[in-house]
N, C-alpha and C positions, 0 to 999 in steps of 0.2 A: 503493500500499499504505500503510495506515494504522498508526501506533503501533507502530513495529519496538521491542521490548523485549527484556530479556534471560531470556526464559522460553524453555525449550528445546521444549516442545510447541507453544507459541504460534509460535515462528519456524518450526517444520515446516509447521504450517497456512499461515503466511503464503507460504511458499515453494510449497506445494501451490497456493495461491489463484492466485499469479502464473502458475505453469505450467498451469493450469488454465483461464487466462482465455480468455472466449468459449466454455466448454463449457456446452451447455444454452441455452434461452430463459427460464429463471427468473431472477427478481429477488429481491435481498435488500437492505434499507436499515436504518439504524437513527436513531431517533428520540432524541437525549439529553434533551429535554425530558420525555419519558414513560418514558425507559429501556425502550422497547419496540422490538423486531425487527420488520419489516414484509416478509412474503415473500409472492411471487406465484408460484405453481406452475402451469405449462401443463398438466401432467399429473401424476399421482400419483407422490410420491417419497420415498425414504427421506431424512428430515431430522434432521442431528445437529447440536446448539447446545451448545458448551462455553463455559463462562466461566472466565477466567485472571486471576490478579491476584498481584501482589507481596506478599509478607508480610513482609521485609526487604530492607533496601539495604545490609547491613553486608557489606564484603569481607571475605574475599576471595571469598566464595560468597553472593551474595544468594540469598533463598528466596524461593518461590512456591507456589502451590497451583492447584488447578482444581476445577470442578464439572461435572458432566453435567446440563443443563439439560432437552434434548429428546434423544431418541433413538426416533423414529416414523416410520411411513409415513403421509404425510399426502395427503389427497385434491388434486386440482386446485383451484386458487382462491386467495383471500386469506387470509393467516393472520397472527394477531399473536401474538408471544412477548415476555412480560413478562421481563426481568431480575431474577432474585431478589433480594430485599433484603439477602442475605448478601453479596453481589457489592460491594465497596467503591466509593467515587465517586472514589478516586485509584489509579493504577496498575493500572488494570483493561481487561480486553478481553473481546470474545466473537468466537467463530469461528462460521460456520454453512456446514455442508456440505449441500449439495442434489446427490445423485448425485456426479458427479465434480467439480461446482464447489465452491469454498471460497471464503468471503468473510471477512473480517477486519475487527472494527471496534473503535475505541477507546471504551470507557465513560467511564473515568476518565483524565486525562492524568498522566504521570508528574511528580511535582512538582518544581518549579523547582529546590528545593535539591538535588536529585538530577541535574538535566540540566546544571546549572551545573558539575558535576563532568567531563561530557564535553568533549573539546576541540571547538571549533568547525570546525577542519579538522586534518585528519591529515598529520603531516611527511610528505615525500618519503621513498620507499624505494628503496634501491639494490638493483639486481637480484645476487643471489647465486648463485653456481655451485655445486651439490651434489655435482658429481663433475669429474674431470678427463678430457677427451675426448682 
């Protein structure tokens, strides 16, 4: 799974992608040099492409937005989908839903100034009883 970021809709799509792994014979890839998604569909399928990006990293609630790029029934074969210019080159992602399968790709990485704020490792957590038995 690429680019886990704190954008709720993106996280939901990434989880759906992990749970739908192996669904269908279609493929999706992302070419960062051309900012283009490459899709290979074995049969006609509904394809939904969404772009997601952070607009602020200010605590306590960072902000984000999204854009629907494609929502269409595409024929079998190869398709190229360009990521729109409005999608920034940092802290941005695309998700591609082809039928039940979901793929997530990083378009622009989270800036190092933000990733430095996250701990490299999480401290050990003790088990806590929530009730007495």
